[in-house]
C-alpha positions as a printed Julia matrix, in Angstrom:
78×3 Matrix{Float64}:
  12.71    8.29   -1.23
  11.48    6.39   -4.25
   7.66    6.55   -4.45
   7.42    2.77   -5.0
   9.35    2.15   -1.76
   7.27    4.77    0.07
   4.02    3.22   -1.19
   5.16   -0.18    0.02
   6.04    1.15    3.46
   2.7     2.94    3.75
   0.81   -0.14    2.59
   2.61   -2.34    5.14
   1.91    0.13    7.97
  -1.77    0.45    7.03
  -2.13   -3.32    6.73
  -0.53   -3.91   10.13
  -2.63   -1.14   11.72
  -5.72   -2.91   10.36
  -4.51   -6.16   11.9
  -4.4    -7.95    8.55
  -1.92  -10.44    7.18
  -0.75  -10.1     3.59
  -2.99  -13.04    2.73
  -6.04  -11.44    4.37
  -5.44   -8.13    2.62
  -4.92   -9.88   -0.7
  -8.17  -11.79   -0.26
 -10.12   -8.63    0.66
  -8.63   -6.74   -2.3
  -8.95   -9.64   -4.78
  -5.25   -9.72   -5.6
  -2.56  -12.38   -5.1
  -0.75  -12.53   -1.77
   2.65  -12.49   -3.43
   1.63   -9.3    -5.28
   0.96   -7.59   -1.93
   4.41   -8.74   -0.78
   6.06   -7.41   -3.94
   4.29   -4.05   -3.56
   5.3    -3.78    0.09
   8.94   -4.41   -0.85
   8.81   -1.82   -3.65
   9.47   -4.44   -6.33
   6.11   -4.05   -8.09
   4.0    -0.95   -8.46
   0.21   -1.13   -8.26
  -2.09    0.12  -10.98
  -4.69    2.72  -10.11
  -7.28   -0.08  -10.03
  -5.22   -2.02   -7.48
  -4.68    1.11   -5.38
  -8.46    1.52   -5.17
  -8.92   -2.17   -4.26
  -6.26   -2.01   -1.54
  -7.64    1.22   -0.12
 -11.15   -0.19   -0.04
  -9.92   -3.34    1.74
  -8.14   -1.14    4.29
 -11.19    1.14    4.76
  -9.23    4.22    3.72
  -9.72    6.5     0.75
  -7.27    6.13   -2.13
  -6.51    9.84   -1.85
  -5.59    9.47    1.84
  -3.36    6.51    1.0
  -1.54    8.5    -1.67
  -1.34   11.5     0.64
   0.51    9.33    3.16
   2.89    8.22    0.4
   3.46   11.83   -0.57
   4.23   12.73    3.06
   6.73    9.87    3.31
   8.54   10.93    0.13
   8.66   14.52    1.38
  10.07   13.46    4.76
  12.94   11.7     3.03
  13.93   14.9     1.2
  14.48   16.79    4.44
């Protein structure tokens, strides 16, 4: 699985688990709502700065977030 798609799927799952809308997450992370949507769909890829902002807004470490992405890309290879 493409890492951009995997990141988007992980972000969406984490956001929903946190009970946040795209708009709420965007506000907490100081990014645009449409940017969150584009990331979740795998259209745009976040910078390292944005990854840290999103992780902070979701109360998860950036390394845990990326670990979940890595797991998802590994699952797809099986």
